C-alpha positions, 0 to 999 in steps of 0.5 A: 440592555434597555435604556431607562431615559424613555417613557414613550417611543414614537415610530415615524417622523412625518407630520403625525409622528412629530405632532404626536411626539410634541404633545407627549413631550410637552405633557412632561413625558420622556419621548424618543422618535425612531424613524427610518427617514428624517422629517425632510424625507417623509411623505409629509414633506412633499405635501402642498399643503392646505387644510381640508379633508382629502382622500380620507373617511368622511365621519364625525370623528374626522370632522372633529379632528380637522376642526381641532387642527384648524384652530391650531393652524390659524394660531400658527399663521400669526408666526411666519417661522411656523411655515403656516399662513392664511391664504385665499384661493379657489377649489373648483370641480370639473365641468362647465354649464352649457353656453349661455346658461348660468352656472349652477350654485351648489352647496359647498361641503361642510368643511368649506363652509367652516372657511367662509366659502362663497360661490365663484362667478362662472366667468372667473373660473378657468375653462372647463371648471364649474362650480367653484368656491373661493375661501381662505384657509391655512396653507403650509410650507411643509419643510418649514413646518416640519422643521418647526415641529421638530425644533419644538419637540427638541425644546420639550426635551425630546430626542430623535434616532435614525433606525428601522423598527422590526416590531413595535413592542420590540422597539419599545422594549429596546428603548425601555419605553412603557408605550409605543405609538405607531405613526408609520403611515404606509409603513404600517402595512408591514409593521402592523401587518395591516393589509387595509393600508393602501398608498395613493402616489402623489408627484409634484413639481416645485418651480420658481413662483412667477407671481402667483399669490392665490392657490387653486385646486381643480378636482379630478373626475373620471377623465382628468387628474387632480391639478393644484397650484400652491404658492409659498413665497418664492416657490410654487408647488404644482400638482398633482397625482393620486394613483392608487397602489403605485409604490414608485418613489421616483419622479416620472418625467412624463407625469411632470410634463403633464402636471406643468401642462395642466397647471399652465392651462390654469395660469399661463405664467407657469409655462415660463417658470423655472423648475427647481425640483420634483418630489414624490410622496405615498399617501397612506390611505385606509378606509378608516383612520386607525387611531386606537390603543391595542388591547393588552397582549394583542400587539405583535410579539417581540423578537426572541430574547427581547426584554419586556418594558413597562409592565408584565404584559409589555409596553402599551401600543397606540396606533395613529395612521391611515390619514390618506391625503389629510395628514396635515388636516387631522394632525393635531386632533389625532395627535392629542387623542393619541397622546391621551390614549398613551397617558391613560395606558400609563 
């Protein structure tokens, strides 16, 4: 029999699911999160993670969502318990000027100007990088941040259940929910039958921090991989990879060795750092982020014999997935919009 203590079911417990659930619960709705994996085992927990659009559509709406999130993260940075802090560092492109020639000063992207990005002197960048920009941005220690979001959700009366959803409407009906929000990331490829969803595999190495205080992001090119160093107090998250359509969830030793080698070329102190662990996450990329409410009757059918919830046409279905490498960056902007769609549907 369907339960009667749930207004909205959120499927997925990564940063998008948790943030959406917080917005809904703090608006006074009775919210349940249904997730196959707890927050600490999601792709979100593997992220570096720093505010900045990456591997996501470039559009006015993503810019708007990102700015909403930037404002939230800046407020969180005042409280160490959130896992967010304001950090300074560099993003640099591959390439270098000819010997003796000055580095070209290019215009930074719009999002970098939001962070006060300034060009780096050529001689301040690691060998093989130019141009580069120094800026200050929210840096997020994801295990702590996900824990903060989950605690905030529970404080607002939310509850979390472990389990798999066979269908969105069926799961909502089983919980007596009038609405369901799909925040399943790469899982939406199957759950929402969305073949536009692809994964970009990311692997990182977690090491003891040998004294690194500033982050560094080296952008990839046709011949080289993405490289980054994100210091989080006593640990250092080293990356990275972004391999399209690779669903392997296990760390690959050879990739880990390459990450350590590349990061040591940026900062030689990395070579002597003790490795604490290896993590893999599958970034859920979609050419266009899916943030929308399905028209009535468009949702996938419930399993035979499943009772309907909400109204005659079944529970409202809202999607919030396909954020690529910008899940944290877009999280609050997307969550607020998804929550507004749910409220409107109800």
